[in-house]
Structures are given as structure tokens and as C-alpha cells.
C-alpha positions as CSV (number, residue, x, y, z in Angstrom):
1,M,26.0,-24.5,32.0
2,R,22.9,-22.7,33.3
3,T,24.8,-19.4,33.1
4,T,25.5,-19.9,29.4
5,R,21.9,-20.7,28.7
6,T,20.8,-17.7,30.7
7,K,23.2,-15.4,28.9
8,I,22.0,-16.8,25.5
9,S,18.4,-16.3,26.5
10,I,19.0,-12.8,27.6
11,A,20.9,-12.0,24.3
12,L,18.1,-13.5,22.2
13,S,15.5,-11.5,24.1
14,I,17.4,-8.3,23.7
15,F,17.9,-9.1,20.0
16,G,14.1,-9.8,19.7
17,I,13.2,-6.5,21.3
18,F,15.4,-4.6,18.9
19,A,14.2,-6.6,16.0
20,C,10.5,-6.0,17.0
21,Q,11.3,-2.2,17.4
22,E,13.1,-2.1,14.0
23,S,10.2,-3.9,12.4
24,A,7.7,-1.4,14.0
25,D,9.8,1.5,12.8
26,V,10.0,0.2,9.2
27,E,6.2,-0.3,9.2
28,A,5.6,3.1,10.5
29,E,8.0,4.7,7.9
30,T,6.4,2.5,5.1
31,V,3.0,4.0,6.0
32,K,4.5,7.4,5.7
33,I,6.0,6.7,2.2
34,L,2.7,5.2,1.1
35,Q,0.8,8.2,2.2
36,L,3.2,10.4,0.2
37,H,2.8,8.2,-2.8
38,H,-1.1,8.4,-2.5
39,Q,-0.8,12.2,-2.1
40,Q,1.1,12.4,-5.4
41,R,-1.9,10.8,-7.1
42,V,-4.3,13.2,-5.4
43,N,-2.1,16.1,-6.3
44,N,-2.1,15.1,-10.0
45,F,-5.8,14.6,-10.3
46,Q,-6.6,17.9,-8.4
47,R,-3.8,19.8,-10.1
48,L,-2.3,20.7,-6.7
49,F,1.1,21.9,-8.1
50,D,2.4,23.6,-5.0
51,E,1.6,20.6,-2.9
52,S,3.5,18.4,-5.4
53,A,6.5,20.7,-5.3
54,D,6.4,20.8,-1.5
55,Q,7.2,17.1,-1.5
56,L,10.5,17.7,-3.2
57,S,13.8,18.4,-1.4
58,D,16.1,21.3,-2.3
59,E,18.4,18.7,-3.8
60,F,15.8,17.2,-6.2
61,I,17.0,15.5,-9.3
62,A,14.8,14.3,-12.1
63,V,15.8,11.7,-14.7
64,Y,13.3,11.5,-17.6
65,N,13.7,10.8,-21.3
66,G,17.4,10.4,-21.1
67,I,17.8,13.8,-19.4
68,I,19.1,14.6,-16.0
69,S,17.8,17.8,-14.6
70,K,17.7,19.7,-11.2
71,P,14.5,21.7,-11.5
72,N,13.8,24.0,-8.7
73,K,10.3,24.1,-7.2
74,E,9.1,26.9,-9.5
75,E,10.3,25.1,-12.6
76,F,8.7,21.9,-11.4
77,I,5.4,23.7,-11.0
78,F,5.6,25.4,-14.3
79,N,6.5,22.1,-16.2
80,N,3.6,20.2,-14.5
81,M,1.1,23.1,-15.2
82,N,2.1,23.2,-18.8
83,Y,1.7,19.5,-19.2
84,L,-1.6,19.2,-17.4
85,K,-3.1,22.2,-19.3
86,T,-2.9,19.9,-22.5
87,V,-4.4,16.7,-21.1
88,Q,-7.2,15.5,-18.9
89,L,-5.9,12.9,-16.5
90,E,-8.3,9.9,-16.4
91,K,-6.2,7.2,-14.7
92,W,-3.1,7.1,-12.6
93,D,-3.2,3.8,-10.9
94,D,-0.7,1.4,-9.5
95,I,-0.5,-1.8,-11.5
96,N,1.4,-3.5,-8.6
97,P,1.8,-2.2,-5.0
98,P,4.9,-0.1,-4.7
99,I,8.1,-1.9,-3.5
100,I,9.6,0.1,-0.6
101,R,13.0,-0.4,0.9
102,F,14.9,1.5,3.5
103,S,18.5,2.1,4.6
104,E,19.6,0.6,7.8
105,N,19.2,3.8,9.8
106,L,15.9,4.7,8.1
107,D,17.0,8.0,6.7
108,L,16.8,7.0,3.1
109,A,14.1,5.0,1.2
110,Y,13.1,4.1,-2.2
111,A,9.9,3.2,-3.8
112,I,9.7,1.2,-7.1
113,V,6.4,2.0,-8.8
114,N,4.6,0.5,-11.7
115,K,1.6,2.5,-12.9
116,E,-0.7,2.9,-15.8
117,M,-1.6,6.4,-16.8
118,V,-4.5,7.3,-19.2
119,V,-4.9,10.9,-20.4
120,S,-7.3,12.4,-23.0
121,Y,-6.4,15.3,-25.1
122,L,-7.5,17.1,-28.2
123,D,-5.6,16.5,-31.4
124,G,-7.1,18.9,-33.9
125,N,-10.9,18.4,-33.6
126,R,-10.5,14.8,-32.3
127,K,-10.4,13.8,-28.8
128,K,-7.8,11.1,-28.2
129,K,-7.0,8.9,-25.3
130,K,-3.5,7.7,-24.6
131,S,-2.6,4.9,-22.1
132,T,1.0,4.6,-21.0
133,V,2.6,2.2,-18.5
134,Y,5.3,3.9,-16.4
135,S,7.8,2.5,-14.0
136,W,9.9,4.6,-11.8
137,V,12.0,4.8,-8.7
138,T,11.5,7.6,-6.2
139,I,14.3,8.1,-3.7
140,Y,13.2,9.7,-0.5
141,K,15.5,11.3,2.2
142,K,14.4,12.1,5.7
143,Y,14.9,15.8,6.6
144,E,14.5,16.2,10.3
145,D,11.3,14.2,10.7
146,A,9.8,14.6,7.2
147,W,10.4,12.6,4.1
148,K,11.2,14.6,0.9
149,I,11.7,13.3,-2.6
150,D,15.5,13.6,-3.6
151,C,15.2,11.9,-7.0
152,V,12.9,10.4,-9.5
153,V,14.1,8.2,-12.3
154,S,11.2,7.3,-14.7
155,T,10.8,5.3,-17.8
156,N,7.8,4.2,-19.8
157,K,6.7,1.5,-22.2
158,P,6.1,2.8,-25.8
159,S,2.4,3.3,-26.0
160,E,0.1,1.3,-28.1
161,V,-2.2,2.9,-30.7
162,D,-4.1,5.8,-29.3
163,Q,-7.9,5.6,-29.0
164,V,-9.7,8.2,-31.0
165,N,-13.2,9.5,-30.2
166,E,-14.7,11.8,-32.8
């Protein structure tokens, strides 16, 4: 009887050690994903196009506006530069904290993001502000010891009336 209890105690202890290790690994990887998420914000405000592109894997897939594309890094940089030439980014903030989940072996992760973005732009002689709420899923894959973005699927709420400043 004592032997059975001892075996159960040992098994539970081993399970507890692995569970604690797994929990610590998930926490550490969550911090890495959140750092990348924060860096995306910095890159957008500071217009660091190369740094944004460096976060992408060679297999990157984008799903926006009903279109699936596989832009290479140069195309990604070009598209972002063209967009950010036309607007001034004022806000790019999480509405809710990202939801982050991992595969069992911690080599894949996804982050579900809900963000408000406010931009200002010139429309003729008038300065307009546009506020849009975006939700997206970013899929990360671990390449060696670094997380890269493999896919982004994005959608947005139709925006309300633009604010016009004359």
C-alpha cells in the first residue's frame, strides 16, 4: 500500500515539475510574442519598414480585403511605404490585450488582436481623421530560436463618419 502511494506521489511530483516547466516556457514565449507585437507598433509610428519586414518569414501570407497574397519583403516594404506616405498615424492601440495561444511543442503561436487605429490625411484642402477598429490574427512560427510572422488575417469594422478639420 505504501509503495502505491509512493509511486503516485513520485508520478505527481514529476508531472508537477513538467507542468511548471511547460508553464514557464509558455510564459517566456508569450513575452517574446508580446515584444514583437509592441515592436510592430513602434515600427509603424517610426516608419521602420525594413524592421517590420524583418519580422516576416519567407513563407509570409497576407489575407486582407478578401485577397490572399504572398508579398515578398520588398513588396511588403513598398506597400507600407506607399500607405504611410498618404497618412499620419495618430493612434494604433490595443482595445483589448492580445489573446496568445501556442501549439503543444511551442513552435507555432497565434495572437488575436483587437486594435483601434486613427490616421489623419489630406482630402483636397481639408484635413480629415479616420478611426477604424481592426481585428486580426497573426500566426507566428519559430525558426531556430526566433519567432517570425507566417500569416496575418485582418478585418476591420466599417468606419463611422470621418472627422473633418478645416
